[in-house]
N, C-alpha and C positions, 0 to 999 in steps of 0.2 A: 511736265516731268523732264522733257528733253532739255529745256533751258537750264533746269537744275543740274542735270547731268554734266553740262558744259560750263557751269558756273565757275569752277576753278580756272578754266581756260580764260574766260572773260576777265577774271581778277588778275591773272598773271600777264595778260597781253599788255604791251605798252599803250599808253594813251595817245602818243604822238609819234609820227614817223620821223626818222632821222632827216629825211629831206621831203619837201612837198613835191607831189607829182607834177611834172611839167605840163601834163594834160590829163583828163580823166582816163584811168587805166582799167583795162578789162583782162582778167586772168582766168584761164581755163584750168580747173583743178580736176585731173583725170585720175580716178582711183580704181580702175578695173584691174583685176588680178586673177590669173589662172594658176593652177597648181597650189602651192602654199599661199593661203590668203591671210595676210597680217590682220589681226583683230584691231590693231591701232588705226586702221584706215579711216573709220568714221571720226576719230579724234583728230587725226591729221587734217582731214578735209574741213571739219568745223573750226579747228584752230586757225587755219588759213583764212577762212571766211570772216572770222571774228577779227583777225589782224587787220584785214582790209577795211572792214566796216568801222572798227574802233578808231583807226588812225586816219581814215580817209585816203589811204595810199592807193587803193584799187577796189574794184568790184569783182568778187569771185563768183564764177559759175561752176558749181559742183556737179560732176557727171561721171557716168560709166559708159556713156554713149559715144562710140568711136566715129559716128557720122559727123561729129563736129570737126574731125580732121580732114574732111573734104575741103579742097582749096577755097571754095567760096565761103565756107563757114569759119575756117581757121583764121581767115583774114581779119575778122572782127576783134581778135585777141592780140594783146601786146606781148603776152608770154603764156607758157604752159607749165603746169606743175605735174610731174609724175609722182603721185602720192602713194608710195609703197606698191607700185604696179609690179607685175611679175609675168615673165614668159611672153608668149606671142599674142599680145593684147589687141592686135588688129585682126586676129582670126577668131572664129567662134570657139567657145570652150570645148564643144564636142567635135571639133574638126576631124579627129582621127576616126570618128564613127560615121562621118558623112559618106554618101555615095560618091564615086569618082567625079561625076559632072558637077556636083555641089562643091566638092573640094576644089575643083578647077576654078569655079566662080569665086569661091572664098579667097583663093590664092591671088587671083587677078585683082580683087578689091584690096587685099592686103598690100600688094605691090603699089597700087595707086595711092593708098593712104600714106605709106612710107615715103613715097616720092614727094607727095604734097607736104609732109611734115619736114623732110630734109630741106626742101626748097624754101619753105617758110622760115626756117632757122637761118639758112644761108643768106636770105634777103634781109635779115636783121631782127627776126623774132627772138624771144628768150625762152630758156628752158631751165627750170629748177627741178632737181631730182632728189627725192627723199628716200633714204635707207634702201629698201629692196628694189627701187626703181632702176638701179644699176644692173639688175638681173632681168630686165625686160629685153625682148627681141634678141634672144640668144642665137637665132638663126640668121640675123641680119648683120653682116660685117660692119656696115656703115655706122650702126648704133654705137659700136665700140669707139669709133673715131669721134662721134658726136659727144658722147659723155666722157670719154678719155680713159676708160678702164672697163674691165669685165669683172663681175662677181666671181670669186673663187669659193670661199667658204667662210665660216665664222669660228675661228679657233676659240674665241671667248664667247660661249653660248649666252642665251638670254639670261638677264639678271647678273651679268658679270660686272664687277666694279673695276674700272681701269683709270689710269692717269692720262689725261690728254694735254698735249703741249700746244700752246698758242705760238705758232711759228712767226707770225707777224702781228704783234699786238696793236701796232699803229695802222694796220690796213683797215679801210672802212668796213669791209665785210667780216672782219674778225673783231671789230671794236666792242662787241657785246661782252666779251670776256676781258675783264680789266686786269686779270692776273696772268702771269706767264704760263701757269698750268692750272688745271682744275680736275676734279674727280667726277666721273659720270658712271651711272649704272645702266647698261644696255646690252644688246647683242652686238658684238664687235666684229666687223667684216675685215677680211683681207681681200685685196683686189689683184687681178692678174693683167697680163698684156691686153691691150696696148698701153697700159699705165706706164707713164714715164714723166719724170719731172721736167724733161725737155719740152713737153707739150702742154703742160698745165701749171697752175700756180697753187701750191699746197698752202693752206692757211692753218689747218689744225691737223695734228697727227697723234697717234698713240705713242706714249713715251714707253719704249720697251724696257728701259732701265728701272723706272719707278713703278711700273705695273707688275704686280705679282702674277706670274704665269705658272700654273701647275704643270707637272710632267705630262698629264693627260692633255692639257691645252697645247703644250709644246709640240706634241705629236702631229697636231693639225696645222702647225705653222710651216708654210712652204717658202715664204720669202726669205732668202738667204741675207738680203740687205736689211732686214728688220724695218722696212719702211712701210708703215701702216697709216696711209693718209685717211683722214676722217672728213675733212672739208677741202674742196678745191674749187677754183673758178678757171674758166678757159674761154676761148673764142671758137666759134665754128662759122666760117665765112664772116658775114657781118653780124652774126648772132652772138649772144652771150649765154654761157652755161654755168650753173652753180650746182654742185653736188654736196650733199651732207649725209653722212652715214648714220646719224642719229635717227631713231624713230621706230624701234621695235617695242620698247616699253611704253605703255599708254601715258604714264606720268610725265614723260618728256614733253608732251604737248601742253602741260601746264607748268613748265619750268620757265621762269621769266627770262633767264639768259638764253635758253635755246630758242624761245619764241622771238626774242629780239634778233638773234642770229638768223633765223628763218626769214624774218621781215627784211633784214638788210640784204640777204641773198636774193630775195624776191625783188626788192627794189633795184638791185643791180641788174637782174635779167630783164626787168621792165624798161630799163634804160634811164632810170631816175637817179640812182646812186652811182656817181662816178667812181670807178675803182680800177686799178691797174691789174689786168689779167696776163701781163707778160710772164711767160714761164721763168721760174728760177730753178736752175738745175741743182744748185747746192741746197742741202738741207740746212735749215737754221738751227744751230745748236744753242739751246738755252740751258 
């Protein structure tokens, strides 16, 4: 029954990776979420596993166990995916209810895992972040620097149809989308500081002119610059980071273009797909 449930993913996933891996790659797919738990998480995790298996690009380890972020465990992975993770995912879910000594222990462990993770990325590890993953670690300032932005809200709620602009159609990580723009139905985020095009390379963004925005949705728009980045890549130390805002609606995980885009982003953070992450401050007008 499980394999039937994911059959559309298998059919939509590419048969072949854009580049052959330089060596066998191991990917940690972390799907732990506190607070709002996206129901798309099992589809995201399974889609990534299928992408790796079907193309031979990587072997995925699917988990919600944060013990894998201990330095000696994390070392075995070439990259990490935050699959719709949310909030303080290195703390226990019931942290607020714990007795003070237990809270102190949990905080100590949380600090250790964060340090381990940041050092792993700085030393050349990779990170791919899907949708709500940008809302992880709200109390950890460094995570904003790592991922390049903070979650603000979603003016276009679940099931909104918007027009997305491909800012660099010839960029290897945006090459899945052969048209200069396309239509997608999802929950659409806007992000807040430290987001800046001076620090990351935006590949896809919402087209605010072609997208129909209701007066109700307009009320929730905070960005005066109307810059709604959907996918970007960046560096963090020697590490590579890919963020894609798609991933609230389940069916995006059996959309062939989106799956190819995820695979390309993952191959970039694994270190196999060569791509320029130099920031481009100017928006590409198409």
